[in-house]
Structure formats: structure tokens, C-alpha cells
KEZA-438867 format. One record per residue: residue number from 1; residue in three letters; chain; x, y, z of N, C-alpha, C, CB in turn. Coordinates in Angstrom, 2 decimals, always signed. Atoms other than C-alpha are relative to their C-alpha. Glycine has a CB too. Example, Ala and Ser with C-alpha at 12.3 -4.5 7.8 and 13.67 -1.06 7.14 Angstrom:
% residues 2
FILO   num   residuo   cadena      n.c1      n.c2      n.c3     ca.c1     ca.c2     ca.c3      c.c1      c.c2      c.c3     cb.c1     cb.c2     cb.c3
FILO     1       ALA        A     +0.89     -1.19     +0.00    +12.30     -4.50     +7.80     +0.90     +1.20     +0.00     -0.99     +0.03     +1.25
FILO     2       SER        A     -0.82     -1.19     -0.06    +13.67     -1.06     +7.14     -0.77     +1.09     +0.73     +0.41     +0.46     -1.42
END
This chain:
% residues 69
FILO   num   residuo   cadena      n.c1      n.c2      n.c3     ca.c1     ca.c2     ca.c3      c.c1      c.c2      c.c3     cb.c1     cb.c2     cb.c3
FILO     1       MET        A     +0.96     -0.06     -1.07     +4.93    +28.50    -19.71     +0.59     -0.72     +1.19     -1.37     -0.61     -0.42
FILO     2       TYR        A     -0.52     +0.60     -1.23     +5.91    +27.76    -16.13     -1.17     -0.30     +0.93     +1.03     +0.95     +0.69
FILO     3       ILE        A     +1.04     +0.42     -0.94     +3.62    +25.81    -13.80     +0.67     -0.31     +1.33     -0.81     -1.25     -0.53
FILO     4       GLN        A     -0.52     +0.26     -1.34     +4.34    +25.85    -10.08     -1.06     -0.77     +0.78     +0.39     +1.33     +0.73
FILO     5       ASP        A     +0.91     +0.90     -0.71     +2.28    +22.91     -8.84     -1.48     +0.25     -0.34     +0.20     +0.14     +1.49
FILO     6       ILE        A     +1.47     -0.04     +0.02     -1.42    +22.16     -9.10     -0.38     -0.54     +1.38     -0.65     -0.85     -1.22
FILO     7       LEU        A     +0.29     +0.38     -1.39     -2.69    +22.06     -5.52     -1.51     -0.08     +0.24     +0.64     +0.99     +0.98
FILO     8       VAL        A     +1.40     +0.19     -0.37     -6.01    +20.72     -4.23     -0.01     -0.42     +1.48     -0.70     -1.09     -0.92
FILO     9       LEU        A     +0.12     +0.37     -1.41     -7.03    +20.52     -0.57     -0.22     -1.50     +0.14     -1.14     +0.77     +0.66
FILO    10       ASN        A     +0.09     +1.45     -0.22     -6.79    +16.99     +0.86     -1.43     -0.54     -0.10     +0.58     -0.35     +1.35
FILO    11       ASN        A     +1.39     +0.47     -0.01    -10.56    +16.69     +1.33     -0.61     -0.09     -1.40     -0.85     +0.92     +0.85
FILO    12       TYR        A     +0.53     -0.03     +1.35    -11.09    +17.29     -2.41     +0.86     -0.75     -1.01     -0.16     +1.43     -0.44
FILO    13       GLN        A     -0.88     +0.72     +0.91     -8.30    +15.17     -3.86     -0.67     -1.28     -0.51     +1.32     -0.34     +0.68
FILO    14       ASN        A     +0.50     +1.23     +0.63     -8.95    +12.16     -6.12     -1.44     +0.12     -0.49     +0.10     -1.15     +0.96
FILO    15       GLN        A     +1.33     -0.24     +0.57    -12.09    +13.74     -7.56     +0.11     +0.56     -1.41     -0.79     +0.96     +0.89
FILO    16       GLY        A     -0.20     -0.50     +1.36    -10.56    +14.85    -10.87     +0.16     +1.51     -0.09     -1.13     -0.43     -0.84
FILO    17       ILE        A     -0.09     -1.46     +0.01    -10.27    +18.50     -9.83     +1.33     +0.46     -0.57     -0.19     +0.56     +1.43
FILO    18       ALA        A     -1.32     -0.41     +0.48     -6.51    +18.81    -10.40     +0.17     -0.34     -1.48     +1.11     -0.68     +0.82
FILO    19       THR        A     -0.09     +0.39     +1.41     -6.76    +16.94    -13.70     -0.76     +1.00     -0.87     -0.56     -1.42     -0.21
FILO    20       GLU        A     +0.79     -0.98     +0.75     -9.48    +19.33    -14.88     +0.71     +1.35     -0.04     -1.39     +0.15     +0.62
FILO    21       MET        A     -0.75     -1.26     -0.04     -7.43    +22.34    -13.76     +1.17     -0.06     -0.98     +0.51     +0.29     +1.43
FILO    22       MET        A     -1.14     +0.16     +0.89     -4.40    +21.01    -15.64     -0.45     +0.05     -1.46     +0.74     -1.32     +0.28
FILO    23       LYS        A     +0.52     -0.01     +1.38     -6.45    +20.39    -18.80     -0.34     +1.41     -0.45     -1.23     -0.90     -0.10
FILO    24       LYS        A     +0.38     -1.37     +0.35     -7.78    +23.95    -18.72     +1.23     +0.88     -0.24     -0.87     +0.62     +1.11
FILO    25       VAL        A     -1.22     -0.78     +0.18     -4.31    +25.46    -18.31     +0.69     -0.38     -1.30     +0.96     -0.21     +1.19
FILO    26       ILE        A     -0.67     +0.48     +1.22     -2.81    +23.30    -21.08     -0.77     +0.46     -1.24     +0.13     -1.54     +0.02
FILO    27       GLU        A     +0.81     -0.42     +1.15     -5.70    +24.10    -23.42     +0.15     +1.50     -0.25     -1.49     -0.36     +0.24
FILO    28       LYS        A     -0.11     -1.45     +0.15     -5.48    +27.84    -22.76     +1.33     +0.40     -0.65     -0.14     +0.68     +1.36
FILO    29       TYR        A     -1.33     -0.33     +0.51     -1.76    +27.84    -23.58     +0.53     -1.06     -0.96     +0.98     +0.18     +1.16
FILO    30       LYS        A     -0.38     +1.10     +0.90     -1.74    +25.08    -26.21     +1.03     +0.42     -1.04     -1.22     -0.53     -0.69
FILO    31       ASP        A     -0.96     -0.47     +1.00     +0.33    +27.23    -28.59     +1.38     +0.28     +0.57     -0.53     +1.24     -0.66
FILO    32       VAL        A     -1.31     -0.19     -0.63     +3.17    +27.63    -26.08     +0.76     -1.32     -0.14     -0.14     +0.43     +1.51
FILO    33       ARG        A     -0.76     +1.22     +0.30     +5.88    +25.17    -27.11     +0.58     -0.66     +1.24     +1.11     +0.33     -0.95
FILO    34       GLN        A     -0.63     +0.59     -1.18     +7.64    +24.69    -23.78     -0.88     +0.22     +1.23     +1.40     +0.60     +0.23
FILO    35       LYS        A     +0.77     -0.04     -1.24     +5.67    +23.86    -20.68     +0.90     -0.60     +1.07     -1.38     -0.77     -0.12
FILO    36       VAL        A     -0.96     +0.39     -1.02     +7.87    +23.65    -17.59     -0.71     -0.09     +1.34     +1.19     +0.99     +0.07
FILO    37       LEU        A     +0.60     +0.23     -1.31     +6.88    +22.29    -14.20     +1.11     -0.34     +0.97     -1.07     -1.12     -0.06
FILO    38       LEU        A     -0.96     +0.31     -1.05     +8.93    +22.26    -11.02     -0.78     -0.32     +1.25     +1.00     +1.18     +0.24
FILO    39       THR        A     +0.72     +0.44     -1.18     +7.65    +20.31     -8.05     +0.85     -0.98     +0.79     -1.35     -0.64     -0.39
FILO    40       GLU        A     -0.78     +0.93     -0.81     +8.81    +17.97     -5.29     -0.11     -1.42     -0.55     -0.48     +0.04     +1.46
FILO    41       GLU        A     -0.03     +1.40     +0.44     +9.67    +14.32     -5.89     -0.80     -0.84     +0.98     +1.46     -0.53     -0.11
FILO    42       ALA        A     +0.82     +0.93     -0.77     +7.01    +11.95     -4.62     -0.73     -0.89     -1.00     -1.01     +0.76     +0.95
FILO    43       PRO        A     +0.64     +0.91     +0.98     +5.47     +8.87     -6.29     -1.36     +0.47     -0.50     -0.15     -1.36     +0.60
FILO    44       ASP        A     +1.32     -0.43     +0.44     +1.94    +10.28     -6.33     +0.07     +1.28     -0.84     -0.91     +0.23     +1.20
FILO    45       VAL        A     -0.18     -1.23     +0.77     +3.13    +13.66     -7.63     +0.51     -0.35     -1.40     +0.99     +0.96     +0.73
FILO    46       ARG        A     -0.55     +0.44     +1.29     +5.20    +12.01    -10.38     -1.11     -0.64     -0.84     +1.19     -1.00     +0.21
FILO    47       TYR        A     +1.07     +0.68     +0.72     +2.24     +9.81    -11.34     -1.00     +1.00     -0.58     -0.73     -0.99     +0.93
FILO    48       PHE        A     +0.98     -0.99     +0.46     -0.15    +12.79    -11.59     +0.49     +0.75     -1.22     -0.33     +0.99     +1.12
FILO    49       TYR        A     -0.48     -0.81     +1.11     +2.05    +14.88    -13.86     +0.31     -0.84     -1.23     +1.24     +0.77     +0.42
FILO    50       GLU        A     -0.24     +0.89     +1.15     +3.11    +11.94    -16.06     -1.33     -0.39     -0.64     +0.78     -1.28     +0.44
FILO    51       LYS        A     +1.34     +0.32     +0.51     -0.58    +11.01    -16.39     -0.54     +1.14     -0.84     -0.96     -0.31     +1.16
FILO    52       ASN        A     +0.46     -1.18     +0.72     -1.14    +14.55    -17.65     +0.97     +0.44     -1.09     -0.22     +1.13     +0.96
FILO    53       GLY        A     -0.82     -0.25     +1.17     +1.52    +14.33    -20.35     +1.38     +0.57     +0.24     -0.71     +0.90     -0.87
FILO    54       PHE        A     -1.34     -0.51     -0.29     +4.62    +15.63    -18.58     +0.98     -1.15     +0.12     +0.00     +0.84     +1.29
FILO    55       MET        A     -1.05     +0.99     -0.12     +7.90    +13.73    -18.74     +1.10     +0.57     +0.88     +0.55     -0.42     -1.38
FILO    56       SER        A     -1.08     -0.44     -0.87    +10.51    +13.97    -16.03     +1.28     +0.16     -0.81     +0.21     -0.99     +1.16
FILO    57       CYS        A     -1.25     -0.24     +0.73    +13.76    +15.44    -17.33     +1.04     -1.06     +0.28     +0.56     +1.38     +0.35
FILO    58       ASP        A     -0.96     +1.06     -0.27    +15.64    +12.59    -15.67     -0.32     -1.27     -0.81     +0.01     -0.32     +1.49
FILO    59       GLN        A     +0.37     +1.16     +0.81    +13.86    +10.18    -18.04     -0.02     +0.31     -1.49     -1.35     -0.52     +0.42
FILO    60       GLY        A     +0.12     -0.37     +1.41    +13.84    +12.10    -21.31     +1.31     +0.49     -0.57     -1.05     +1.07     -0.17
FILO    61       THR        A     -1.19     -0.51     +0.69    +16.23    +13.87    -23.64     +0.26     +1.46     +0.33     -0.16     -0.18     -1.50
FILO    62       LEU        A     -0.19     -1.40     -0.39    +15.97    +17.27    -21.94     +0.93     +0.08     +1.20     -1.36     +0.66     +0.33
FILO    63       VAL        A     -0.80     -0.24     -1.20    +18.18    +18.76    -19.28     -0.65     +1.14     +0.77     +1.49     +0.34     -0.36
FILO    64       ALA        A     +0.57     -1.04     -0.83    +17.00    +20.85    -16.38     +1.04     +0.41     +1.04     -1.31     -0.48     +0.68
FILO    65       PHE        A     -0.90     -0.51     -1.00    +18.98    +23.05    -14.03     -0.77     +0.85     +0.99     +1.14     +0.82     -0.64
FILO    66       ALA        A     +0.61     -0.84     -1.01    +17.99    +24.69    -10.77     +1.05     +0.33     +1.05     -1.23     -0.71     +0.65
FILO    67       LYS        A     -0.88     -0.40     -1.09    +19.81    +26.58     -8.06     -0.89     +0.38     +1.18     +0.95     +1.19     -0.40
FILO    68       MET        A     +0.82     -0.25     -1.20    +18.23    +26.47     -4.63     +0.86     +0.65     +1.07     -0.62     -1.32     +0.53
FILO    69       ASN        A     -0.64     -0.70     -1.13    +19.26    +28.85     -1.83     -0.53     +1.38     +0.08     +1.51     +0.02     -0.14
END
């Protein structure tokens, strides 16, 4: 499963909306073994996804590759 960001308008952030959206997606695809997320590096972004069970590949035992252009 590939997730390309969970986005919430600024006026609605910090109300648990993104967390609820993430929970629903994860629950729907709970039988999928690999869940991949690609997003920008920012402290609040990292905190949100780590809080929701994701681990950055630069901190774990996985490797990730991307080619941008």
C-alpha cells in the first residue's frame, strides 16, 4: 500500500482529523504487509507519521530508494 500524504487544511489541523483518516486507511488495509509513505522532511510531519506507527527508513532496518526528476 502506498500513501501519498494525509493532508488537512490549516484551519482544521490539530483536531484529530488526519489521525482519524490514517486510522481508517490502516484499518481498511490491515492485511497489507507493506505500507509505504513518501512525504517531505519536517519535524511536525515526522512526528505525525511516527505517532501513527510509521518508522523512517533512515532510523530502521529498511532501505528506501527514490529517483526525483
